[in-house]
Kinemage of the C-alpha trace (Angstrom):
@kinemage 1
@onewidth
@group {chain A} dominant
@subgroup {mainchain}
@vectorlist {calphas} color= white
{ca unk a 1} P -4.957 -4.447 5.045
{ca unk a 2} L -1.938 -6.520 5.837
{ca unk a 3} L -2.055 -10.252 6.075
{ca unk a 4} L -0.999 -12.267 9.102
{ca unk a 5} L 2.477 -12.531 7.581
{ca unk a 6} L 4.912 -9.913 8.795
{ca unk a 7} L 7.406 -10.262 5.931
{ca unk a 8} L 7.035 -11.061 2.255
{ca unk a 9} L 9.315 -13.698 0.784
{ca unk a 10} L 10.610 -11.078 -1.679
{ca unk a 11} L 10.115 -7.299 -1.620
{ca unk a 12} L 7.090 -5.949 -3.486
{ca unk a 13} L 9.177 -3.648 -5.665
{ca unk a 14} L 11.326 -6.599 -6.763
{ca unk a 15} L 8.238 -8.629 -7.683
{ca unk a 16} L 6.957 -5.709 -9.769
{ca unk a 17} L 10.249 -5.444 -11.662
{ca unk a 18} L 10.324 -9.223 -12.234
{ca unk a 19} L 6.769 -9.183 -13.593
{ca unk a 20} L 7.580 -6.279 -15.899
{ca unk a 21} L 10.638 -8.141 -17.193
{ca unk a 22} L 8.481 -11.199 -17.795
{ca unk a 23} L 6.030 -9.057 -19.786
{ca unk a 24} L 8.718 -7.504 -21.971
{ca unk a 25} L 9.043 -4.262 -20.017
{ca unk a 26} L 5.503 -2.886 -20.535
{ca unk a 27} L 2.181 -3.475 -18.795
{ca unk a 28} L -0.999 -1.703 -17.789
{ca unk a 29} L -1.164 -1.016 -14.064
{ca unk a 30} L -4.289 -3.116 -13.480
{ca unk a 31} L -2.824 -6.145 -15.307
{ca unk a 32} L 0.382 -5.795 -13.320
{ca unk a 33} L -1.549 -5.442 -10.063
{ca unk a 34} L -3.588 -8.588 -10.736
{ca unk a 35} L -0.411 -10.581 -11.426
{ca unk a 36} L 1.200 -9.302 -8.221
{ca unk a 37} L -1.984 -9.821 -6.176
{ca unk a 38} L -1.994 -13.502 -7.190
{ca unk a 39} L 1.398 -13.881 -5.503
{ca unk a 40} L 1.072 -11.473 -2.562
{ca unk a 41} L -1.583 -10.126 -0.245
{ca unk a 42} L -1.270 -6.496 -1.325
{ca unk a 43} L -3.762 -3.652 -1.617
{ca unk a 44} L -3.971 -1.436 -4.688
{ca unk a 45} L -2.807 1.476 -2.546
{ca unk a 46} L 0.343 -0.412 -1.485
{ca unk a 47} L 0.919 -1.373 -5.118
{ca unk a 48} L 0.652 2.253 -6.274
{ca unk a 49} L 3.014 3.347 -3.508
{ca unk a 50} L 5.577 0.778 -4.689
{ca unk a 51} L 5.178 2.015 -8.281
{ca unk a 52} L 5.801 5.582 -7.103
{ca unk a 53} L 8.991 4.554 -5.285
{ca unk a 54} L 10.242 2.685 -8.350
{ca unk a 55} L 9.502 5.685 -10.557
{ca unk a 56} L 11.308 8.045 -8.184
{ca unk a 57} L 14.351 5.744 -8.301
{ca unk a 58} L 14.353 5.855 -12.108
{ca unk a 59} L 13.637 2.135 -12.521
{ca unk a 60} L 10.207 2.486 -14.160
{ca unk a 61} L 8.203 5.160 -15.955
{ca unk a 62} L 4.466 5.470 -15.323
{ca unk a 63} L 2.407 7.182 -18.018
{ca unk a 64} L -1.220 8.105 -17.329
{ca unk a 65} L -3.329 7.047 -20.330
{ca unk a 66} L -6.774 7.786 -18.902
{ca unk a 67} L -8.139 8.790 -15.532
{ca unk a 68} L -7.779 5.311 -13.998
{ca unk a 69} L -5.415 3.653 -16.480
{ca unk a 70} L -1.634 3.831 -16.353
{ca unk a 71} L 1.031 2.276 -18.540
{ca unk a 72} L 4.086 1.063 -16.618
{ca unk a 73} L 7.373 0.836 -18.525
{ca unk a 74} L 10.600 -0.702 -17.249
{ca unk a 75} L 13.553 1.648 -17.775
{ca unk a 76} L 16.365 -0.055 -15.898
{ca unk a 77} L 16.911 -3.240 -13.967
{ca unk a 78} L 17.326 -2.898 -10.212
């Protein structure tokens, strides 16, 4: 569900990259999502979609550790 705001102050993908940089380039997906959710009104589905776009662009690498646990690694800065 989207909030009443039409635009975010910064793009979601940029916030994800910034948070990964702050965490040293590695984070679990749920920890990363909670940090992003504190700043933005974003659903987990939107978050996963942004991760997929970043991975397709070669900026991050997402490794599935368990069924519902992913490790997100920063490869390159955007």
